[in-house]
C-alpha positions as CSV (number, residue, x, y, z in Angstrom):
1,X,-28.3,67.2,35.8
2,X,-28.8,63.7,34.3
3,X,-29.2,60.8,36.6
4,X,-26.3,58.8,35.0
5,X,-24.0,61.8,35.6
6,X,-25.1,62.1,39.2
7,X,-24.5,58.4,39.8
8,X,-21.0,58.5,38.3
9,X,-20.1,61.6,40.4
10,X,-21.4,59.9,43.5
11,X,-19.3,56.8,42.7
12,X,-16.2,58.9,42.2
13,X,-16.9,60.8,45.4
14,X,-17.1,57.4,47.3
15,X,-13.7,56.3,45.9
16,X,-12.1,59.6,46.8
17,X,-13.5,59.5,50.4
18,X,-12.1,55.9,50.8
19,X,-8.7,57.0,49.7
20,X,-8.3,60.0,52.1
21,X,-9.9,58.5,55.2
22,X,-6.6,57.3,56.7
23,X,-5.4,60.8,57.4
24,X,-5.8,62.6,60.8
25,X,-7.9,65.2,59.1
26,X,-9.5,64.0,56.0
27,X,-11.5,65.4,53.2
28,X,-15.1,64.4,52.5
29,X,-16.5,65.1,49.1
30,X,-20.2,65.3,48.4
31,X,-22.8,66.8,46.1
32,X,-25.4,69.2,47.6
33,X,-28.8,67.8,46.5
34,X,-30.5,71.2,46.5
35,X,-28.0,73.1,44.4
36,X,-26.0,70.3,42.7
37,X,-22.8,72.0,43.8
38,X,-19.7,70.0,44.9
39,X,-19.0,70.3,48.6
40,X,-15.6,69.6,50.3
41,X,-15.4,69.2,54.0
42,X,-12.2,69.0,56.1
43,X,-13.1,66.7,59.0
44,X,-11.1,65.8,62.2
45,X,-11.0,62.0,62.1
46,X,-10.9,61.7,65.9
47,X,-13.9,64.0,66.8
48,X,-15.7,63.9,63.4
49,X,-15.9,67.7,63.7
50,X,-16.1,69.6,60.4
51,X,-13.2,72.0,60.5
52,X,-13.9,73.7,57.1
53,X,-16.4,73.4,54.4
54,X,-16.2,74.7,50.8
55,X,-18.5,76.2,49.9
56,X,-19.9,77.1,53.3
57,X,-23.4,76.3,54.4
58,X,-24.2,80.0,54.0
59,X,-23.1,80.1,50.4
60,X,-25.1,77.0,49.6
61,X,-28.2,78.6,51.2
62,X,-27.6,81.7,49.1
63,X,-27.2,79.6,45.9
64,X,-30.5,77.8,46.7
65,X,-32.3,81.1,47.3
66,X,-31.0,82.5,44.1
67,X,-32.1,79.4,42.2
68,X,-35.6,79.7,43.7
69,X,-35.7,83.5,42.9
70,X,-34.6,82.8,39.3
71,X,-37.4,80.2,39.0
72,X,-40.0,82.7,40.3
73,X,-38.8,85.3,37.8
74,X,-39.1,82.8,34.9
75,X,-42.6,81.8,36.0
76,X,-43.7,85.5,36.1
77,X,-42.4,86.1,32.6
78,X,-44.1,83.0,31.2
């Protein structure tokens, strides 16, 4: 992913987060640095507890492991 694209995504994420912060539960948008997947969290504004996350941490870990595995396979073929 190009740096300019990442920065524009991060700027958009910041604007979205500011807009939805006034709700009792709010959405937080972010970009997972290891997998470059978009992450959405539903957070309780009083307790700051993450109520839901899409994709889940487990799915992000699986995606990262698959990326690593694919990289190893490509290295072996080279």
